[in-house]
N, C-alpha and C positions, 0 to 999 in steps of 0.2 A: 831651695832644696825641697824635694817632695817628702811628704809625710805619709806614714802608714795609716790606713783607716783605723778608727778607734777599736773596732772588734778584733782586727788582726793584731794590733799592738798589744791588746790585753792578753790575747792568746799566746803571743811570743813571750811576754813578761811572765805569764803563769808557768809556761814550760820551762823557762830558764830558772825560775824560782824553785820549781819542783826538782830540777836537776841539781841545784845547789844544795837543797835540803837532803836529797838522797845520798850524796857523798859527803855530808857533814861539813860543808864549807861555810865559813862565816866571814862576812865582809867581802870586799872585792877580790876577784880571782882572775888571773890572766888566762887567756885562751889556751896558751901552750901548756900550762900546768894542768888545766882542766882536761885537755886531750890526753895527757899522760895518765891522769888518774882514771879516766874512763877506760883506757887500754888495760890498766892494771886490774881494774874490777872485772872487765870482760874475760881476762885470762884466768882469774881466780874462779869465776863462775863456770868456765868451761872445764877446768881441772877438777872441780868438786862434784861434778855430776857424772853418774854412770848410766844415764838413760840413753837408749838407742831406739831409733825408729824401727818398728817391726818390718821384717821383709814382706813384701807384697807378692803373693803367689800369682803369677800370670801364666795362663794356659795358652800355648801357641795355637792360633786358629788353624783349623783343618782346611787345607787347600786341596781340593780334589783335582786329579789329573784331567786333561781334556777329554779323554775317552769315557769319563764318567759324568760328563756335564749335561747329559741329555735328560729328558723327562720320561721316566720308565714306569710302566704299570705292573712290572713283575718283580719289583724290589722296592721296599719302603725306603725313602730317602735317608732316614736316620741310620740305615745300615750301610750306606755307601762308603763311609770312612773305614769301616771294618773290612769291606771288600777291597778297598784300595790298599790297606795295610797288608792284606793277605798276599797281594801281588808283589810287594816290595820287601817283605821280611821273611819269606819262606825260602826253602832250598830251590835250586835250579829246576829240578824235575817238578816239584810242587808248583813253582811259579808258572811253568809252562802249562800245567794242567789248569790252574786257576784262571790264568789269562785266556787260554783257549775256550774254557767254559763260559767266561764272561762275554767274549766276543760272540759266541754262538747264541747265548741267551739274551743279552741286552742289545748288542749292536746289529746282529744278523737275524735274531729271532728264528733260529733254525728249528725246523720240525723234522723229527726222526720217526720213521715207522717203527712201532714197538713201544716198550715201556721204559721204566727207569734204568734197567740193565743195559738195554740197547743204546740209550742216550749216553750214559757214562762210558760205555765201551767205545762209542764214536769219539767222545772227547779225548780219551786216552790215546786212541789211534792217531787222531789229528795232531795231538801234542807231541807225538813221536816218543812216547815213554812206555815202559813196561810196568807191571805192578807186582809187588811182593806181598804175600800174605803175612801180616804181622800178628794178627790175633784171629783165632778161629774157634767158634762155638756153634751152637745150634739155636734156632729160633725159640724153641720152648724150654730148653734146659740150660742154655749158656755154655760155658761160663761167659759172663758179660764183662766187657772191658772197663777199666778205670778211666776216668777223664784224662789222667796224665799220659795215657798211652796214645791219645789221639792228637794228630798233627794236621796243620793246614795242607789241603790237597788230598787227604785220605778219602778213599772210597769206602763208605761205611754201609754195613747192613745192620738194621736196628728194628725194634718193634715200634710201629707208628701208633703211639698212644693217642694221637689226635684224630685217628681215623680207624676206629673199630679194632685197634690192636693188631692190625695186619702187619706182615713183614714188608719192609721197604728198604730202598737203598738211595743214597744221596752223597754229594760231594761236600766234605767239611770245609767251611770257610773260616770260622772262628767262633769263640765263645762269646755269647751275649751275657750269660751269667753261669760261669762254670760250676759254682756251688750248687745251683739249682738244676744243673745239667741242661741248660737251655743254650742252643747253638744255632748259628746261621748256617743253613744247608741249601745247596742248590739241588732242587728236586724236579723231576720230570714226571708228569702225570701219565702221559701217553693215553692209552685207552681210546684212541681215535678222537681225542678232543681238539686236535689241531691247535694247540696252545704251546707257546715256547716254554722252556724251563723257567721255574720261579725260584727266587731266593726267599726262603721262609724260615721262621724259627721253629725248631723241633725239640722235643724232649728226648735226650740221649741217655736215659736211665738204663736202657737195655740194648747196648751195642754188642752184637755177637760175632761180627767179623770186620776186620780192618785190612784193607789192601792199600799199600803205599806206593806212589809212583816212584820210579827210579829210571835213571838214564842208561 
């Protein structure tokens, strides 16, 4: 009959001795009774504890659609999920406008003769939608719109605080930081620059006109 090595034999003996001491067994014990006792102790341990493992918060990874898988120089990649969300969570009319604008700006790099008004007018026409004026003020006096009035796909007129405070218009895509009035806007520079429209973050503290797409 084969024998266990000395080190392994000592380890097994120590483990069994510790198990016997733990459950207060003195003298020889049968394997069946030991198994029963272990099961009882395990049940008592489970019923006496109220500890629960904390839930792990897992964020579903963002998977961009195929039409946004390119390498673009007119939108920062960190804003692609926001653009993708705008095309899937907005109304039908807004979705048509946002999708058409994205195709023209990113996929086709369309150049329109004229400025920001001409470009967005072309976007709305190509999308086959009309526009309703939701809020109307003036450049210098307002009244200026609250952030809660602005929706995806809105054509906005606002004071461009990042460029000498001039008046400007752009297509609202979504809030980057609504509390700070920072939003992702599709903007067309025009001015004979021969550049496609760009998605940039603008300060919307002073929006004085909102035109909303409708079917």
